[in-house]
N, C-alpha and C positions, 0 to 999 in steps of 0.2 A: 327315563328321561333321555338316555343316549339314542334310542331309535328315533325319537322326535327330532333331535338335533341333526342326526344323519339325514333324515328325510328332508328337513328344511334346507340343509346344505346342498343336497342333490338337486332339489327343485331350483334353488338360486343359481347353481352352476348351469343347469339346463336352460335357464332363462337368460344366461349370458352375463350374470353379475360377476364383477371382478373383485369387489371388496364388500365386506359385511362387518357389522358390529354386533356382537352377541353380548347382551347384558345379562350377567349371571349374579350380580351382587357381590358384596365384599365378604360378609360373614366370616366363617373360618376356613373357607377355600374348598369345601366339598364340591359344590356345583362347578366351580372353576376347573377343578381337576377332571370332573366328568366331561365337561365341554372339551377340554384340551386333549383328553385321551381319545375322544371321537375324532378330533381334528387330525391328530397324529396318524390315524389309520386310513384316512381318505386320500387317495392318490391325486386328486385334483386340487388339494389344498397346498398352495405354494409356501405360505408363511402365516404365522399367527404370533401375536404379541399383546402385551397390555395396551389398552387404549391410552392416549394422552390424557392428562389431568382434566382438560376441558371436555373430554368425551367419556368420562367415567373412571379414568385411572385404572387401578387394578380390579375394579368392579365390573369391567367389561373387557372383551377380547376383540381385537381387530384381526380380521381374517382376509388374506389375499388368496384368490382362487386363480387357477391356471386358465 
């Protein structure tokens, strides 16, 4: 799953996106950790955090790109 996330983020960055929402679901947090470990390694990711409640809460991650 991590290569798919990284490819998606690189494509979004290349297209000039500045903010994204990645929906990974709530569950027990396995997919959330996979997503966030990929985000932590990419140099063009400025910030990431839980989405606000109306946008998925801890079942989604908001990403800010440089």
